[in-house]
N, C-alpha and C positions, 0 to 999 in steps of 0.2 A: 504494500500500500504506500502511495506517495505521501510525502509530508504536506500537510494542509496548513497554509499560513494562517496564523491566529488573527492577523489584521488584514485579511483579504479585503479588497476595496468595496465589496458589496455585502459586508457582513450585516449591517443594519437592514438593508433592503431585503436580504434573505430572511432575517428573523421576522420582519413585519409580514412579508409574503407568506411565510410558513404558517404563522399564527392565523392569518386571515383565511388561508386555504383550509387549514384544519377546522376552523370554526364553520366555514361554509360546507365542509365535507360532513361534519356531524349533522348539520341541518338537512342537507340533501339526502343523506343516507336515511334519515328518519322519514322523510317524505317519500322516497323511493320504496321503502318497505311498506308504507301505508298504501301507496298507489298500486303496488303489485298485488296487494290483498283486495283492495276495493275496485281497482280499475277505473276509478272516477274522481279521485280526490284532487281538487285544485287544478283542473285543466281548462284551458280555453284555446281558441284557434286564432292564429295570425292570418293575415291576408293570403300568405303563401300556403296556408293549410297545415303548416308544421305544428305539432303539438308543443305548447309551451306551458310550463307549470309555475305555480307559486314559487317553487325552488329557484327558478331563474332570477326572479325579481329579488328575492330575499338574499340569495347568494351574491348577486351583483351589488346590492346595497351594502352588505357587510364588508366585502372586499374593497369597494371604492372608498368607503368611509375610512378604512384602515390606511389606505394609500394617501388620501387627502389630509388625514390627521398628521401623518408623519412626513409627507413630502408634498406640501400644498401647491408647489409650482409644477409638479409633474402632471402631464395629461394622461388620460385613460381612453383607450379604444375599447369600448364595451359593446356587447351585442344588443342589450335591451334599452328601452326608454320607459318612462312612467306614464305615458299617455293613457293607456287603458286603465291603470290604477286611479288616475285623477278624475276619470269620468264620473259625473254625478248621476249614476244609474245603478241598478242592482248588481251588474257584473263588476263594476269598478269598486263598489263598496264591499262586496263579498270577497273579492280578491285582496283588497287592501286589508281587510280584517284578518284574513288568513296569513298574509305576509307579516303583519304586525305581531300577531300572536306567536308565530314560529320563530321570528327573530328574538322576541322577548324571552321565549323559553330557552333557546339555544345560548343566548348571552348569559343567562343565569347558570346554565350548565357549564359554561366555559368562562366563568367570571374571573379566573386567574389571568386572562388575557386582556381584560378591560383597560388596564393602565397602558398597555402597548398599542392596542388597536381600537380603543374607544368603545362606545356603547351608543346605540340608536334607541331613543325613547319617545320620539314623536313621528307621526306619519309624514308630516311635511319634510322632516329631515331625511326620512327614508326615500321619499320621492326625489329630493334634491341629490341624494347620494347616487341613486340609480342614474340620474340624468348627467352626472359628472363624467359618464363614460362616453360622451358624444364626440370625442376628438376624432379627426380624420387621419391622425398619424402623419407620416411624411419622412423625408430623408434627413431632416435636421432635428436636433434636440433629443429630448428624453421623454419616453412615454411607455405606458404599460398596455399590454394586450390581454384582455380577459375574456374567457369563455366560462360563464358561471355554471353551466351544465353542458358539457360536450358529450354528445351521444344521447339526444333526447329520447329516442325510441328505446334504447337500452335502459335508460332511466325509468321509463314507463313500464317496461317489462320486468323490472327488478333485476336487470342484468348489468352489463358493464357500461359505465359512464365515468366522466372525470370532471374535476374542477381544475381549470388550467389558467395559469397566470405567468406572464413573461414580461421582463423589462427589456426595452429596446432603446439603443442609443445610436443615433445617426444611421438608422436603417439596419443595424446589426443587433441580434439578440445576445444579451450579456448575462441573463439570469432567467431561469425557469423553475416553476414549482407546479407539480401536478399531484392532486389527491385522487386516488382511485378507491372509492369506498367499498366496492364489491369485488375487487380483484384478489383472488387467492394467491398465496405466496409462491406456489409452484404451478406453472403452466406447461404441460407436456403436449397436449392435443385438445381438440374440442371435447373429447370424452374424458380426458384425464387432467383434472385440475384439483389441487388439494392445498391444504394448509390454511393458516389464519387469513381471513378476509380483511382487506384494507391496507393499501400501501401508499406511502408518501415518497415521491421522487423529486429530487432537486438537482439542479446543475448550475454551476457558476463558471463563466468563461475563464479558462486557464487554470481552474482548480480541480474540476472533475464532476462526475455524476454520482449521486448517492441515493440510498434507499433506507427507509426505516418504517416500522409498522405505523399505520396511520392513527390508530385509536388507542395506543398504549397510554398516552397522556395528552393533555391539551397544551403542553408547554413546547418551547423551542428546544430541540436537541442539537447542540453544536455539531458541525460536520465531522469533527474528530471522533464523535461517538456514534456516527452513522456508518452504514456499510457502503464502502465505495464499490461501484459496480462497473463492469467492463463487458463489452460485446465479445463474443467468440469470433475468431478470425477463420471460420470454416469456409472451405470452397467445395468440398465433396458433396455432390448433389444427393447422395444417399443419406446424408446426415443433416442437410439444410432444412430449415423450417421457415415457412412464409406466413406472415400475418396479412389478412385482408379484412375489409369491412364486412359487416353482416348484410347491410342494405345494398342490393344490386344497383339501386338508383344512384348511388354515390360513386361507384367506380365500375369499370367494365370487367366483370368476372370472366367473360369468355375470352377477351384479349389476354387477361392475366393467365389463363390456362395455357394459352399458346406460348407465352413467355416462359412459364415453368417447364414446358416441354422442350423449348429451345435450350434452356439451362441444363437439361439432362435429367430432370425428374422422371422417375419411373411411373408409368400409368397405374401400376398395382399399388404403389405406396403414396402417391401424391396427395390423396385425400387426407391421409393421416399426418402428412407433413404440412398441411394447410390449416391454420388456426383463424377462425373468424371472430373478430372482436369489434365492438363499437368504440368510437372515440379515440382520443390520443392515448388511451390504454395501450394501443398497439406499439407506440414508441417506447413505452415503459417496459413492455415485455422484451423488445429488442435490446434496450439498454442493459437489462438485467442478464442478457445472454441466454434467454430462453427461446429466442427466435433469431433469425439472421437477415431476413428480407422483408420489406414492407412495400407492397404494390398498391398504388392508387392511380389507375389509368383513367384519363378523362372520358366521360360519357358523351361529351360533345365538344366541338371546337370553340364554343363560346363560353363554356363554363369556367369560372375562376374561383379559386379557393379564398376563403377569408383568412386574414393573417392570424386571428385568434385560434383558428383550428389547427395551427401547425407551429406557432412560435415557440412555445414551451417545449414541445417534443423535439424541435429542431436542435436546440442546444443540448438537450439530454442525449441525443444520438452522437453529436460531435464530441462531447466531453466523455463519452463512454467508449470512444474508439471507432465510431461509425462515420458515415457520410450520407448526406441528403441532397437530392437534386430534383430537377424536373425531368421530363421524358428525354431530354437531350443531355442530361447529366450536369446541367448548370446549377450552381448553388441557388437556393431560394433567397430572394431579396425582399426584406420586410419594410422597405422605405418608400413604397409607391402608393401609400394610402391604406385603405381598409381591405383591399384585395391584393392577392398575389398576381403578378402578371404572368407567372409561369403556367404551363400546361402540365397537369398531373403532378404526382409526388412519388418519388422513389427513394427508399432508404435501405441501407445495408451495411454490413461490416466493410471495412476498407479493402479487404482482400477480394471480396466478391463483387463490389460495386461496379467496377469497369465491365465485368462480364454481364451484369444485369442490364446496364445501359446498352451494351452491344446487342443483347437479346431483344430489348425493347425496340431499338431502331430497326432491327431485322423484321420483327413482327409487324410494326406499324407501317413499314414500307412495303 
């Protein structure tokens, strides 16, 4: 294990981000468990028909509040706004009440963090906190990219989802924290997952990537006391494992099958070597060395990824010995606004990455 500098330049940012993500993870885990049971708790529909829950609003409010309390000049690129909650109708009032109650409950449960990340006690403050995530990002300055619940469908199924937060400076990700409330400690295949559920993954530029149990405590554990994680540098197709999304609408599974064939995967074993997971949990499984390749091929020429869907995972891969790029192998750039200009996302250990890009180009051409 490498020596971790006690005074690394983002220590305070990491502590604040960790405490905020932990609190949001406690909150979203509680809601996900309830929704998995009732299949109806706290949902409404956006114009794009994607399901959004009370957890999105509450999680964003908690994390934005922590950032603004500690770094008031920092901007935040967040996914949600409070327009629906502010409406003077039954839906707005019902959602607002649920958001307020769950935030109050979780703040009481994690009160040891209040001094560091604050406490929300009024609805207007909750609305304002949510709306502080309206930045458009850009190539200059310092801002945070937040996905309060990444993997909404997994969240609603009681399956995999993540709370994802990244710090970006001049278009480059320098810090990432991901809370994975339902992720078992050991992932071998779709059918073989075991161990304690709940993982916290952190990465700091130039320092490394780290793992610790998410729900052991509500406090910040210094990196020296966390497990430093590394990707395997495997190239043998018989032992490689690939992570892909669960939803076929998010990436082209048929194209990805052709790429795996080009890489030398056996038709008899490829299914067992493919792990389907929602959200940036996929990056976490790679960084921990439990998989080697991440394929997210574009489903259309016009689709572009949101920066909050990949920023935290991006640095987690690089700091654990991996590489991330678009379908041409070019690094992802997070300084072009709220969207990535890149087509698709490919990640892998550094040894196999060039072969993946070669296979992708061959298949797509």
